[in-house]
Chimera marker file (.cmm) of the C-alpha trace (Angstrom):
<marker_set name="trace">
<marker id="1" x="133.590" y="52.383" z="-39.403" r="1" g="1" b="0" radius="0.5"/>
<marker id="2" x="133.518" y="48.893" z="-37.928" r="1" g="1" b="0" radius="0.5"/>
<marker id="3" x="130.528" y="49.943" z="-35.840" r="1" g="1" b="0" radius="0.5"/>
<marker id="4" x="128.745" y="51.077" z="-38.952" r="1" g="1" b="0" radius="0.5"/>
<marker id="5" x="129.448" y="47.791" z="-40.750" r="1" g="1" b="0" radius="0.5"/>
<marker id="6" x="128.397" y="45.820" z="-37.646" r="1" g="1" b="0" radius="0.5"/>
<marker id="7" x="125.160" y="47.832" z="-37.423" r="1" g="1" b="0" radius="0.5"/>
<marker id="8" x="124.375" y="47.231" z="-41.097" r="1" g="1" b="0" radius="0.5"/>
<marker id="9" x="125.023" y="43.496" z="-40.695" r="1" g="1" b="0" radius="0.5"/>
<marker id="10" x="122.662" y="43.364" z="-37.709" r="1" g="1" b="0" radius="0.5"/>
<marker id="11" x="119.965" y="45.294" z="-39.611" r="1" g="1" b="0" radius="0.5"/>
<marker id="12" x="120.280" y="43.086" z="-42.675" r="1" g="1" b="0" radius="0.5"/>
<marker id="13" x="120.167" y="39.940" z="-40.544" r="1" g="1" b="0" radius="0.5"/>
<marker id="14" x="117.116" y="41.201" z="-38.663" r="1" g="1" b="0" radius="0.5"/>
<marker id="15" x="115.361" y="42.167" z="-41.871" r="1" g="1" b="0" radius="0.5"/>
<marker id="16" x="115.955" y="38.763" z="-43.394" r="1" g="1" b="0" radius="0.5"/>
<marker id="17" x="114.390" y="37.053" z="-40.351" r="1" g="1" b="0" radius="0.5"/>
<marker id="18" x="111.078" y="38.866" z="-40.645" r="1" g="1" b="0" radius="0.5"/>
<marker id="19" x="108.605" y="38.241" z="-43.421" r="1" g="1" b="0" radius="0.5"/>
<marker id="20" x="105.563" y="40.080" z="-44.533" r="1" g="1" b="0" radius="0.5"/>
<marker id="21" x="102.225" y="38.310" z="-44.933" r="1" g="1" b="0" radius="0.5"/>
<marker id="22" x="102.711" y="38.248" z="-48.698" r="1" g="1" b="0" radius="0.5"/>
<marker id="23" x="106.030" y="36.467" z="-48.251" r="1" g="1" b="0" radius="0.5"/>
<marker id="24" x="104.698" y="33.842" z="-45.846" r="1" g="1" b="0" radius="0.5"/>
<marker id="25" x="103.688" y="30.411" z="-47.049" r="1" g="1" b="0" radius="0.5"/>
<marker id="26" x="100.054" y="29.514" z="-46.346" r="1" g="1" b="0" radius="0.5"/>
<marker id="27" x="99.519" y="26.674" z="-43.908" r="1" g="1" b="0" radius="0.5"/>
<marker id="28" x="98.831" y="23.301" z="-45.462" r="1" g="1" b="0" radius="0.5"/>
<marker id="29" x="95.181" y="22.523" z="-46.158" r="1" g="1" b="0" radius="0.5"/>
<marker id="30" x="93.752" y="19.962" z="-43.752" r="1" g="1" b="0" radius="0.5"/>
<marker id="31" x="90.401" y="18.377" z="-43.174" r="1" g="1" b="0" radius="0.5"/>
<marker id="32" x="90.451" y="19.344" z="-39.524" r="1" g="1" b="0" radius="0.5"/>
<marker id="33" x="87.739" y="21.999" z="-39.862" r="1" g="1" b="0" radius="0.5"/>
<marker id="34" x="85.309" y="19.603" z="-41.527" r="1" g="1" b="0" radius="0.5"/>
<marker id="35" x="82.943" y="17.335" z="-39.611" r="1" g="1" b="0" radius="0.5"/>
<marker id="36" x="83.734" y="13.659" z="-39.534" r="1" g="1" b="0" radius="0.5"/>
<marker id="37" x="81.673" y="11.478" z="-41.910" r="1" g="1" b="0" radius="0.5"/>
<marker id="38" x="80.065" y="9.782" z="-38.889" r="1" g="1" b="0" radius="0.5"/>
<marker id="39" x="78.848" y="13.177" z="-37.618" r="1" g="1" b="0" radius="0.5"/>
<marker id="40" x="77.409" y="14.079" z="-41.011" r="1" g="1" b="0" radius="0.5"/>
<marker id="41" x="75.654" y="10.696" z="-41.273" r="1" g="1" b="0" radius="0.5"/>
<marker id="42" x="74.268" y="11.036" z="-37.750" r="1" g="1" b="0" radius="0.5"/>
<marker id="43" x="72.905" y="14.504" z="-38.504" r="1" g="1" b="0" radius="0.5"/>
<marker id="44" x="71.364" y="13.151" z="-41.719" r="1" g="1" b="0" radius="0.5"/>
<marker id="45" x="69.535" y="10.556" z="-39.601" r="1" g="1" b="0" radius="0.5"/>
<marker id="46" x="68.298" y="13.242" z="-37.205" r="1" g="1" b="0" radius="0.5"/>
<marker id="47" x="67.146" y="15.447" z="-40.076" r="1" g="1" b="0" radius="0.5"/>
<marker id="48" x="65.401" y="12.495" z="-41.748" r="1" g="1" b="0" radius="0.5"/>
<marker id="49" x="63.505" y="11.851" z="-38.517" r="1" g="1" b="0" radius="0.5"/>
<marker id="50" x="62.469" y="15.515" z="-38.417" r="1" g="1" b="0" radius="0.5"/>
<marker id="51" x="61.424" y="15.404" z="-42.100" r="1" g="1" b="0" radius="0.5"/>
<marker id="52" x="59.366" y="12.263" z="-41.540" r="1" g="1" b="0" radius="0.5"/>
<marker id="53" x="57.654" y="13.967" z="-38.599" r="1" g="1" b="0" radius="0.5"/>
<marker id="54" x="56.979" y="17.082" z="-40.640" r="1" g="1" b="0" radius="0.5"/>
<marker id="55" x="55.431" y="15.119" z="-43.510" r="1" g="1" b="0" radius="0.5"/>
<marker id="56" x="53.427" y="12.952" z="-41.108" r="1" g="1" b="0" radius="0.5"/>
<marker id="57" x="51.937" y="15.959" z="-39.351" r="1" g="1" b="0" radius="0.5"/>
<marker id="58" x="51.167" y="17.737" z="-42.626" r="1" g="1" b="0" radius="0.5"/>
<marker id="59" x="49.390" y="14.704" z="-44.040" r="1" g="1" b="0" radius="0.5"/>
<marker id="60" x="47.553" y="13.605" z="-40.914" r="1" g="1" b="0" radius="0.5"/>
<marker id="61" x="44.208" y="15.006" z="-42.052" r="1" g="1" b="0" radius="0.5"/>
<marker id="62" x="41.874" y="12.367" z="-43.440" r="1" g="1" b="0" radius="0.5"/>
<marker id="63" x="38.954" y="12.919" z="-45.731" r="1" g="1" b="0" radius="0.5"/>
<marker id="64" x="36.396" y="11.152" z="-43.569" r="1" g="1" b="0" radius="0.5"/>
<marker id="65" x="32.926" y="12.203" z="-42.548" r="1" g="1" b="0" radius="0.5"/>
<marker id="66" x="31.504" y="13.497" z="-40.312" r="1" g="1" b="0" radius="0.5"/>
<marker id="67" x="33.677" y="16.400" z="-39.182" r="1" g="1" b="0" radius="0.5"/>
<marker id="68" x="34.010" y="15.046" z="-35.646" r="1" g="1" b="0" radius="0.5"/>
<marker id="69" x="35.502" y="11.783" z="-36.956" r="1" g="1" b="0" radius="0.5"/>
<marker id="70" x="37.746" y="13.662" z="-39.361" r="1" g="1" b="0" radius="0.5"/>
<marker id="71" x="39.194" y="15.805" z="-36.545" r="1" g="1" b="0" radius="0.5"/>
<marker id="72" x="39.560" y="12.801" z="-34.257" r="1" g="1" b="0" radius="0.5"/>
<marker id="73" x="41.373" y="10.852" z="-36.988" r="1" g="1" b="0" radius="0.5"/>
<marker id="74" x="43.643" y="13.812" z="-37.631" r="1" g="1" b="0" radius="0.5"/>
<marker id="75" x="44.667" y="14.091" z="-33.978" r="1" g="1" b="0" radius="0.5"/>
<marker id="76" x="45.056" y="10.332" z="-33.656" r="1" g="1" b="0" radius="0.5"/>
<marker id="77" x="47.175" y="10.050" z="-36.809" r="1" g="1" b="0" radius="0.5"/>
<marker id="78" x="49.325" y="12.996" z="-35.744" r="1" g="1" b="0" radius="0.5"/>
<marker id="79" x="49.903" y="11.341" z="-32.347" r="1" g="1" b="0" radius="0.5"/>
<marker id="80" x="50.936" y="8.145" z="-34.164" r="1" g="1" b="0" radius="0.5"/>
<marker id="81" x="53.374" y="10.126" z="-36.331" r="1" g="1" b="0" radius="0.5"/>
<marker id="82" x="54.905" y="11.706" z="-33.236" r="1" g="1" b="0" radius="0.5"/>
<marker id="83" x="55.225" y="8.234" z="-31.677" r="1" g="1" b="0" radius="0.5"/>
<marker id="84" x="57.035" y="7.050" z="-34.809" r="1" g="1" b="0" radius="0.5"/>
<marker id="85" x="59.455" y="9.982" z="-34.565" r="1" g="1" b="0" radius="0.5"/>
<marker id="86" x="60.062" y="9.184" z="-30.896" r="1" g="1" b="0" radius="0.5"/>
<marker id="87" x="60.840" y="5.585" z="-31.870" r="1" g="1" b="0" radius="0.5"/>
<marker id="88" x="63.294" y="6.807" z="-34.515" r="1" g="1" b="0" radius="0.5"/>
<marker id="89" x="64.995" y="9.068" z="-31.970" r="1" g="1" b="0" radius="0.5"/>
<marker id="90" x="65.265" y="6.194" z="-29.490" r="1" g="1" b="0" radius="0.5"/>
<marker id="91" x="66.869" y="4.006" z="-32.164" r="1" g="1" b="0" radius="0.5"/>
<marker id="92" x="69.586" y="6.545" z="-32.981" r="1" g="1" b="0" radius="0.5"/>
<marker id="93" x="73.105" y="5.715" z="-31.922" r="1" g="1" b="0" radius="0.5"/>
<marker id="94" x="75.028" y="7.898" z="-29.493" r="1" g="1" b="0" radius="0.5"/>
<marker id="95" x="75.854" y="11.183" z="-31.147" r="1" g="1" b="0" radius="0.5"/>
<marker id="96" x="79.364" y="11.460" z="-32.599" r="1" g="1" b="0" radius="0.5"/>
<marker id="97" x="78.938" y="15.231" z="-32.564" r="1" g="1" b="0" radius="0.5"/>
<marker id="98" x="79.063" y="17.603" z="-29.589" r="1" g="1" b="0" radius="0.5"/>
<marker id="99" x="75.600" y="18.507" z="-28.338" r="1" g="1" b="0" radius="0.5"/>
<marker id="100" x="73.841" y="15.801" z="-30.327" r="1" g="1" b="0" radius="0.5"/>
<marker id="101" x="72.703" y="13.665" z="-27.410" r="1" g="1" b="0" radius="0.5"/>
<marker id="102" x="71.361" y="16.731" z="-25.621" r="1" g="1" b="0" radius="0.5"/>
<marker id="103" x="69.493" y="17.816" z="-28.755" r="1" g="1" b="0" radius="0.5"/>
<marker id="104" x="67.931" y="14.359" z="-29.137" r="1" g="1" b="0" radius="0.5"/>
<marker id="105" x="66.808" y="14.427" z="-25.504" r="1" g="1" b="0" radius="0.5"/>
<marker id="106" x="65.326" y="17.917" z="-25.913" r="1" g="1" b="0" radius="0.5"/>
<marker id="107" x="63.558" y="16.974" z="-29.146" r="1" g="1" b="0" radius="0.5"/>
<marker id="108" x="62.242" y="13.809" z="-27.495" r="1" g="1" b="0" radius="0.5"/>
<marker id="109" x="60.853" y="15.853" z="-24.605" r="1" g="1" b="0" radius="0.5"/>
<marker id="110" x="59.217" y="18.328" z="-26.994" r="1" g="1" b="0" radius="0.5"/>
<marker id="111" x="57.655" y="15.507" z="-29.004" r="1" g="1" b="0" radius="0.5"/>
<marker id="112" x="56.449" y="13.680" z="-25.901" r="1" g="1" b="0" radius="0.5"/>
<marker id="113" x="54.668" y="16.863" z="-24.806" r="1" g="1" b="0" radius="0.5"/>
<marker id="114" x="53.132" y="17.258" z="-28.260" r="1" g="1" b="0" radius="0.5"/>
<marker id="115" x="51.967" y="13.651" z="-28.373" r="1" g="1" b="0" radius="0.5"/>
<marker id="116" x="50.352" y="14.040" z="-24.958" r="1" g="1" b="0" radius="0.5"/>
<marker id="117" x="48.555" y="17.197" z="-26.156" r="1" g="1" b="0" radius="0.5"/>
<marker id="118" x="47.300" y="15.418" z="-29.276" r="1" g="1" b="0" radius="0.5"/>
<marker id="119" x="45.996" y="12.468" z="-27.258" r="1" g="1" b="0" radius="0.5"/>
<marker id="120" x="44.294" y="14.824" z="-24.779" r="1" g="1" b="0" radius="0.5"/>
<marker id="121" x="42.709" y="16.685" z="-27.682" r="1" g="1" b="0" radius="0.5"/>
<marker id="122" x="41.423" y="13.442" z="-29.162" r="1" g="1" b="0" radius="0.5"/>
<marker id="123" x="40.074" y="12.405" z="-25.764" r="1" g="1" b="0" radius="0.5"/>
<marker id="124" x="38.448" y="15.824" z="-25.321" r="1" g="1" b="0" radius="0.5"/>
<marker id="125" x="36.678" y="15.362" z="-28.654" r="1" g="1" b="0" radius="0.5"/>
<marker id="126" x="35.436" y="11.962" z="-27.489" r="1" g="1" b="0" radius="0.5"/>
<marker id="127" x="34.037" y="13.513" z="-24.307" r="1" g="1" b="0" radius="0.5"/>
<marker id="128" x="31.960" y="16.100" z="-26.141" r="1" g="1" b="0" radius="0.5"/>
<marker id="129" x="28.262" y="15.336" z="-26.461" r="1" g="1" b="0" radius="0.5"/>
<marker id="130" x="27.284" y="13.667" z="-29.706" r="1" g="1" b="0" radius="0.5"/>
<marker id="131" x="25.400" y="16.769" z="-30.789" r="1" g="1" b="0" radius="0.5"/>
<marker id="132" x="28.341" y="19.159" z="-30.198" r="1" g="1" b="0" radius="0.5"/>
<marker id="133" x="28.450" y="21.985" z="-32.698" r="1" g="1" b="0" radius="0.5"/>
<marker id="134" x="31.174" y="22.387" z="-35.306" r="1" g="1" b="0" radius="0.5"/>
<marker id="135" x="32.242" y="25.490" z="-33.426" r="1" g="1" b="0" radius="0.5"/>
<marker id="136" x="32.758" y="23.459" z="-30.245" r="1" g="1" b="0" radius="0.5"/>
<marker id="137" x="34.667" y="20.769" z="-32.146" r="1" g="1" b="0" radius="0.5"/>
<marker id="138" x="36.855" y="23.485" z="-33.642" r="1" g="1" b="0" radius="0.5"/>
<marker id="139" x="37.529" y="24.969" z="-30.214" r="1" g="1" b="0" radius="0.5"/>
<marker id="140" x="38.852" y="21.653" z="-28.928" r="1" g="1" b="0" radius="0.5"/>
<marker id="141" x="41.097" y="21.105" z="-31.932" r="1" g="1" b="0" radius="0.5"/>
<marker id="142" x="42.075" y="24.785" z="-31.916" r="1" g="1" b="0" radius="0.5"/>
<marker id="143" x="43.759" y="24.305" z="-28.545" r="1" g="1" b="0" radius="0.5"/>
<marker id="144" x="45.981" y="21.523" z="-29.840" r="1" g="1" b="0" radius="0.5"/>
<marker id="145" x="46.535" y="21.857" z="-33.545" r="1" g="1" b="0" radius="0.5"/>
<marker id="146" x="48.534" y="25.129" z="-33.555" r="1" g="1" b="0" radius="0.5"/>
<marker id="147" x="51.295" y="23.348" z="-31.608" r="1" g="1" b="0" radius="0.5"/>
<marker id="148" x="51.340" y="20.463" z="-34.085" r="1" g="1" b="0" radius="0.5"/>
<marker id="149" x="51.459" y="22.882" z="-37.019" r="1" g="1" b="0" radius="0.5"/>
<marker id="150" x="54.275" y="24.858" z="-35.403" r="1" g="1" b="0" radius="0.5"/>
<marker id="151" x="56.247" y="21.655" z="-34.795" r="1" g="1" b="0" radius="0.5"/>
<marker id="152" x="55.735" y="20.658" z="-38.436" r="1" g="1" b="0" radius="0.5"/>
<marker id="153" x="56.963" y="24.073" z="-39.554" r="1" g="1" b="0" radius="0.5"/>
<marker id="154" x="60.110" y="23.849" z="-37.414" r="1" g="1" b="0" radius="0.5"/>
<marker id="155" x="60.720" y="20.494" z="-35.740" r="1" g="1" b="0" radius="0.5"/>
<marker id="156" x="63.771" y="21.850" z="-33.921" r="1" g="1" b="0" radius="0.5"/>
<marker id="157" x="62.002" y="24.653" z="-32.046" r="1" g="1" b="0" radius="0.5"/>
<marker id="158" x="63.128" y="24.544" z="-28.411" r="1" g="1" b="0" radius="0.5"/>
<marker id="159" x="66.097" y="22.316" z="-29.247" r="1" g="1" b="0" radius="0.5"/>
<marker id="160" x="69.645" y="23.541" z="-28.722" r="1" g="1" b="0" radius="0.5"/>
<marker id="161" x="71.633" y="22.848" z="-31.878" r="1" g="1" b="0" radius="0.5"/>
<marker id="162" x="75.382" y="23.133" z="-31.301" r="1" g="1" b="0" radius="0.5"/>
<marker id="163" x="77.837" y="24.647" z="-33.753" r="1" g="1" b="0" radius="0.5"/>
<marker id="164" x="79.281" y="21.173" z="-34.317" r="1" g="1" b="0" radius="0.5"/>
<marker id="165" x="75.809" y="19.933" z="-35.264" r="1" g="1" b="0" radius="0.5"/>
<marker id="166" x="75.333" y="22.852" z="-37.652" r="1" g="1" b="0" radius="0.5"/>
<marker id="167" x="78.657" y="22.062" z="-39.294" r="1" g="1" b="0" radius="0.5"/>
<marker id="168" x="77.698" y="18.383" z="-39.638" r="1" g="1" b="0" radius="0.5"/>
<marker id="169" x="74.295" y="19.291" z="-41.133" r="1" g="1" b="0" radius="0.5"/>
<marker id="170" x="75.898" y="19.710" z="-44.532" r="1" g="1" b="0" radius="0.5"/>
<marker id="171" x="73.995" y="17.076" z="-46.481" r="1" g="1" b="0" radius="0.5"/>
<marker id="172" x="70.770" y="17.323" z="-48.456" r="1" g="1" b="0" radius="0.5"/>
<marker id="173" x="68.757" y="15.672" z="-45.653" r="1" g="1" b="0" radius="0.5"/>
<marker id="174" x="69.330" y="18.742" z="-43.473" r="1" g="1" b="0" radius="0.5"/>
<marker id="175" x="68.856" y="21.339" z="-46.219" r="1" g="1" b="0" radius="0.5"/>
<marker id="176" x="65.166" y="21.982" z="-45.374" r="1" g="1" b="0" radius="0.5"/>
<marker id="177" x="66.103" y="23.151" z="-41.881" r="1" g="1" b="0" radius="0.5"/>
<marker id="178" x="67.655" y="26.434" z="-40.830" r="1" g="1" b="0" radius="0.5"/>
<marker id="179" x="69.793" y="25.732" z="-37.822" r="1" g="1" b="0" radius="0.5"/>
<link id1="1" id2="2" r="1" g="1" b="0" radius="0.2"/>
<link id1="2" id2="3" r="1" g="1" b="0" radius="0.2"/>
<link id1="3" id2="4" r="1" g="1" b="0" radius="0.2"/>
<link id1="4" id2="5" r="1" g="1" b="0" radius="0.2"/>
<link id1="5" id2="6" r="1" g="1" b="0" radius="0.2"/>
<link id1="6" id2="7" r="1" g="1" b="0" radius="0.2"/>
<link id1="7" id2="8" r="1" g="1" b="0" radius="0.2"/>
<link id1="8" id2="9" r="1" g="1" b="0" radius="0.2"/>
<link id1="9" id2="10" r="1" g="1" b="0" radius="0.2"/>
<link id1="10" id2="11" r="1" g="1" b="0" radius="0.2"/>
<link id1="11" id2="12" r="1" g="1" b="0" radius="0.2"/>
<link id1="12" id2="13" r="1" g="1" b="0" radius="0.2"/>
<link id1="13" id2="14" r="1" g="1" b="0" radius="0.2"/>
<link id1="14" id2="15" r="1" g="1" b="0" radius="0.2"/>
<link id1="15" id2="16" r="1" g="1" b="0" radius="0.2"/>
<link id1="16" id2="17" r="1" g="1" b="0" radius="0.2"/>
<link id1="17" id2="18" r="1" g="1" b="0" radius="0.2"/>
<link id1="18" id2="19" r="1" g="1" b="0" radius="0.2"/>
<link id1="19" id2="20" r="1" g="1" b="0" radius="0.2"/>
<link id1="20" id2="21" r="1" g="1" b="0" radius="0.2"/>
<link id1="21" id2="22" r="1" g="1" b="0" radius="0.2"/>
<link id1="22" id2="23" r="1" g="1" b="0" radius="0.2"/>
<link id1="23" id2="24" r="1" g="1" b="0" radius="0.2"/>
<link id1="24" id2="25" r="1" g="1" b="0" radius="0.2"/>
<link id1="25" id2="26" r="1" g="1" b="0" radius="0.2"/>
<link id1="26" id2="27" r="1" g="1" b="0" radius="0.2"/>
<link id1="27" id2="28" r="1" g="1" b="0" radius="0.2"/>
<link id1="28" id2="29" r="1" g="1" b="0" radius="0.2"/>
<link id1="29" id2="30" r="1" g="1" b="0" radius="0.2"/>
<link id1="30" id2="31" r="1" g="1" b="0" radius="0.2"/>
<link id1="31" id2="32" r="1" g="1" b="0" radius="0.2"/>
<link id1="32" id2="33" r="1" g="1" b="0" radius="0.2"/>
<link id1="33" id2="34" r="1" g="1" b="0" radius="0.2"/>
<link id1="34" id2="35" r="1" g="1" b="0" radius="0.2"/>
<link id1="35" id2="36" r="1" g="1" b="0" radius="0.2"/>
<link id1="36" id2="37" r="1" g="1" b="0" radius="0.2"/>
<link id1="37" id2="38" r="1" g="1" b="0" radius="0.2"/>
<link id1="38" id2="39" r="1" g="1" b="0" radius="0.2"/>
<link id1="39" id2="40" r="1" g="1" b="0" radius="0.2"/>
<link id1="40" id2="41" r="1" g="1" b="0" radius="0.2"/>
<link id1="41" id2="42" r="1" g="1" b="0" radius="0.2"/>
<link id1="42" id2="43" r="1" g="1" b="0" radius="0.2"/>
<link id1="43" id2="44" r="1" g="1" b="0" radius="0.2"/>
<link id1="44" id2="45" r="1" g="1" b="0" radius="0.2"/>
<link id1="45" id2="46" r="1" g="1" b="0" radius="0.2"/>
<link id1="46" id2="47" r="1" g="1" b="0" radius="0.2"/>
<link id1="47" id2="48" r="1" g="1" b="0" radius="0.2"/>
<link id1="48" id2="49" r="1" g="1" b="0" radius="0.2"/>
<link id1="49" id2="50" r="1" g="1" b="0" radius="0.2"/>
<link id1="50" id2="51" r="1" g="1" b="0" radius="0.2"/>
<link id1="51" id2="52" r="1" g="1" b="0" radius="0.2"/>
<link id1="52" id2="53" r="1" g="1" b="0" radius="0.2"/>
<link id1="53" id2="54" r="1" g="1" b="0" radius="0.2"/>
<link id1="54" id2="55" r="1" g="1" b="0" radius="0.2"/>
<link id1="55" id2="56" r="1" g="1" b="0" radius="0.2"/>
<link id1="56" id2="57" r="1" g="1" b="0" radius="0.2"/>
<link id1="57" id2="58" r="1" g="1" b="0" radius="0.2"/>
<link id1="58" id2="59" r="1" g="1" b="0" radius="0.2"/>
<link id1="59" id2="60" r="1" g="1" b="0" radius="0.2"/>
<link id1="60" id2="61" r="1" g="1" b="0" radius="0.2"/>
<link id1="61" id2="62" r="1" g="1" b="0" radius="0.2"/>
<link id1="62" id2="63" r="1" g="1" b="0" radius="0.2"/>
<link id1="63" id2="64" r="1" g="1" b="0" radius="0.2"/>
<link id1="64" id2="65" r="1" g="1" b="0" radius="0.2"/>
<link id1="65" id2="66" r="1" g="1" b="0" radius="0.2"/>
<link id1="66" id2="67" r="1" g="1" b="0" radius="0.2"/>
<link id1="67" id2="68" r="1" g="1" b="0" radius="0.2"/>
<link id1="68" id2="69" r="1" g="1" b="0" radius="0.2"/>
<link id1="69" id2="70" r="1" g="1" b="0" radius="0.2"/>
<link id1="70" id2="71" r="1" g="1" b="0" radius="0.2"/>
<link id1="71" id2="72" r="1" g="1" b="0" radius="0.2"/>
<link id1="72" id2="73" r="1" g="1" b="0" radius="0.2"/>
<link id1="73" id2="74" r="1" g="1" b="0" radius="0.2"/>
<link id1="74" id2="75" r="1" g="1" b="0" radius="0.2"/>
<link id1="75" id2="76" r="1" g="1" b="0" radius="0.2"/>
<link id1="76" id2="77" r="1" g="1" b="0" radius="0.2"/>
<link id1="77" id2="78" r="1" g="1" b="0" radius="0.2"/>
<link id1="78" id2="79" r="1" g="1" b="0" radius="0.2"/>
<link id1="79" id2="80" r="1" g="1" b="0" radius="0.2"/>
<link id1="80" id2="81" r="1" g="1" b="0" radius="0.2"/>
<link id1="81" id2="82" r="1" g="1" b="0" radius="0.2"/>
<link id1="82" id2="83" r="1" g="1" b="0" radius="0.2"/>
<link id1="83" id2="84" r="1" g="1" b="0" radius="0.2"/>
<link id1="84" id2="85" r="1" g="1" b="0" radius="0.2"/>
<link id1="85" id2="86" r="1" g="1" b="0" radius="0.2"/>
<link id1="86" id2="87" r="1" g="1" b="0" radius="0.2"/>
<link id1="87" id2="88" r="1" g="1" b="0" radius="0.2"/>
<link id1="88" id2="89" r="1" g="1" b="0" radius="0.2"/>
<link id1="89" id2="90" r="1" g="1" b="0" radius="0.2"/>
<link id1="90" id2="91" r="1" g="1" b="0" radius="0.2"/>
<link id1="91" id2="92" r="1" g="1" b="0" radius="0.2"/>
<link id1="92" id2="93" r="1" g="1" b="0" radius="0.2"/>
<link id1="93" id2="94" r="1" g="1" b="0" radius="0.2"/>
<link id1="94" id2="95" r="1" g="1" b="0" radius="0.2"/>
<link id1="95" id2="96" r="1" g="1" b="0" radius="0.2"/>
<link id1="96" id2="97" r="1" g="1" b="0" radius="0.2"/>
<link id1="97" id2="98" r="1" g="1" b="0" radius="0.2"/>
<link id1="98" id2="99" r="1" g="1" b="0" radius="0.2"/>
<link id1="99" id2="100" r="1" g="1" b="0" radius="0.2"/>
<link id1="100" id2="101" r="1" g="1" b="0" radius="0.2"/>
<link id1="101" id2="102" r="1" g="1" b="0" radius="0.2"/>
<link id1="102" id2="103" r="1" g="1" b="0" radius="0.2"/>
<link id1="103" id2="104" r="1" g="1" b="0" radius="0.2"/>
<link id1="104" id2="105" r="1" g="1" b="0" radius="0.2"/>
<link id1="105" id2="106" r="1" g="1" b="0" radius="0.2"/>
<link id1="106" id2="107" r="1" g="1" b="0" radius="0.2"/>
<link id1="107" id2="108" r="1" g="1" b="0" radius="0.2"/>
<link id1="108" id2="109" r="1" g="1" b="0" radius="0.2"/>
<link id1="109" id2="110" r="1" g="1" b="0" radius="0.2"/>
<link id1="110" id2="111" r="1" g="1" b="0" radius="0.2"/>
<link id1="111" id2="112" r="1" g="1" b="0" radius="0.2"/>
<link id1="112" id2="113" r="1" g="1" b="0" radius="0.2"/>
<link id1="113" id2="114" r="1" g="1" b="0" radius="0.2"/>
<link id1="114" id2="115" r="1" g="1" b="0" radius="0.2"/>
<link id1="115" id2="116" r="1" g="1" b="0" radius="0.2"/>
<link id1="116" id2="117" r="1" g="1" b="0" radius="0.2"/>
<link id1="117" id2="118" r="1" g="1" b="0" radius="0.2"/>
<link id1="118" id2="119" r="1" g="1" b="0" radius="0.2"/>
<link id1="119" id2="120" r="1" g="1" b="0" radius="0.2"/>
<link id1="120" id2="121" r="1" g="1" b="0" radius="0.2"/>
<link id1="121" id2="122" r="1" g="1" b="0" radius="0.2"/>
<link id1="122" id2="123" r="1" g="1" b="0" radius="0.2"/>
<link id1="123" id2="124" r="1" g="1" b="0" radius="0.2"/>
<link id1="124" id2="125" r="1" g="1" b="0" radius="0.2"/>
<link id1="125" id2="126" r="1" g="1" b="0" radius="0.2"/>
<link id1="126" id2="127" r="1" g="1" b="0" radius="0.2"/>
<link id1="127" id2="128" r="1" g="1" b="0" radius="0.2"/>
<link id1="128" id2="129" r="1" g="1" b="0" radius="0.2"/>
<link id1="129" id2="130" r="1" g="1" b="0" radius="0.2"/>
<link id1="130" id2="131" r="1" g="1" b="0" radius="0.2"/>
<link id1="131" id2="132" r="1" g="1" b="0" radius="0.2"/>
<link id1="132" id2="133" r="1" g="1" b="0" radius="0.2"/>
<link id1="133" id2="134" r="1" g="1" b="0" radius="0.2"/>
<link id1="134" id2="135" r="1" g="1" b="0" radius="0.2"/>
<link id1="135" id2="136" r="1" g="1" b="0" radius="0.2"/>
<link id1="136" id2="137" r="1" g="1" b="0" radius="0.2"/>
<link id1="137" id2="138" r="1" g="1" b="0" radius="0.2"/>
<link id1="138" id2="139" r="1" g="1" b="0" radius="0.2"/>
<link id1="139" id2="140" r="1" g="1" b="0" radius="0.2"/>
<link id1="140" id2="141" r="1" g="1" b="0" radius="0.2"/>
<link id1="141" id2="142" r="1" g="1" b="0" radius="0.2"/>
<link id1="142" id2="143" r="1" g="1" b="0" radius="0.2"/>
<link id1="143" id2="144" r="1" g="1" b="0" radius="0.2"/>
<link id1="144" id2="145" r="1" g="1" b="0" radius="0.2"/>
<link id1="145" id2="146" r="1" g="1" b="0" radius="0.2"/>
<link id1="146" id2="147" r="1" g="1" b="0" radius="0.2"/>
<link id1="147" id2="148" r="1" g="1" b="0" radius="0.2"/>
<link id1="148" id2="149" r="1" g="1" b="0" radius="0.2"/>
<link id1="149" id2="150" r="1" g="1" b="0" radius="0.2"/>
<link id1="150" id2="151" r="1" g="1" b="0" radius="0.2"/>
<link id1="151" id2="152" r="1" g="1" b="0" radius="0.2"/>
<link id1="152" id2="153" r="1" g="1" b="0" radius="0.2"/>
<link id1="153" id2="154" r="1" g="1" b="0" radius="0.2"/>
<link id1="154" id2="155" r="1" g="1" b="0" radius="0.2"/>
<link id1="155" id2="156" r="1" g="1" b="0" radius="0.2"/>
<link id1="156" id2="157" r="1" g="1" b="0" radius="0.2"/>
<link id1="157" id2="158" r="1" g="1" b="0" radius="0.2"/>
<link id1="158" id2="159" r="1" g="1" b="0" radius="0.2"/>
<link id1="159" id2="160" r="1" g="1" b="0" radius="0.2"/>
<link id1="160" id2="161" r="1" g="1" b="0" radius="0.2"/>
<link id1="161" id2="162" r="1" g="1" b="0" radius="0.2"/>
<link id1="162" id2="163" r="1" g="1" b="0" radius="0.2"/>
<link id1="163" id2="164" r="1" g="1" b="0" radius="0.2"/>
<link id1="164" id2="165" r="1" g="1" b="0" radius="0.2"/>
<link id1="165" id2="166" r="1" g="1" b="0" radius="0.2"/>
<link id1="166" id2="167" r="1" g="1" b="0" radius="0.2"/>
<link id1="167" id2="168" r="1" g="1" b="0" radius="0.2"/>
<link id1="168" id2="169" r="1" g="1" b="0" radius="0.2"/>
<link id1="169" id2="170" r="1" g="1" b="0" radius="0.2"/>
<link id1="170" id2="171" r="1" g="1" b="0" radius="0.2"/>
<link id1="171" id2="172" r="1" g="1" b="0" radius="0.2"/>
<link id1="172" id2="173" r="1" g="1" b="0" radius="0.2"/>
<link id1="173" id2="174" r="1" g="1" b="0" radius="0.2"/>
<link id1="174" id2="175" r="1" g="1" b="0" radius="0.2"/>
<link id1="175" id2="176" r="1" g="1" b="0" radius="0.2"/>
<link id1="176" id2="177" r="1" g="1" b="0" radius="0.2"/>
<link id1="177" id2="178" r="1" g="1" b="0" radius="0.2"/>
<link id1="178" id2="179" r="1" g="1" b="0" radius="0.2"/>
</marker_set>
């Protein structure tokens, strides 16, 4: 009988030491899963730079005549807008978020390539004979402008955006972008 009582005591003790998920207390809520305010502010700056670029590329067309001058102005203005975005990237502080500095470098490289293409396109227009047809003007711009339009549509194409950056992109400045 003493063995039976001892066995029951052991079973009761063991049962009282285990809990079911319903019985367990949830862990305290912390802010550890949220990005730091500095990371969110930094991402807002990066997204603002991308938005400024997007708007600048979309509005680079001028209503000037003749067509050749209009296309030249468009490429020149777009190159200036890309330069402005590169200046904004260069002015950004070191990233307080993992992957941020790499993303800025990648975006800078992408924009430098785009600016160079826009300048080459403008120069190619200048090299055409003065009596070049509209078709020929369109061919020159047609080599360059699709890349500018694609960059305006998604400024972060070709840029590695880390999970930490995605988490920090919580503000309204980053809402237009799908990371």
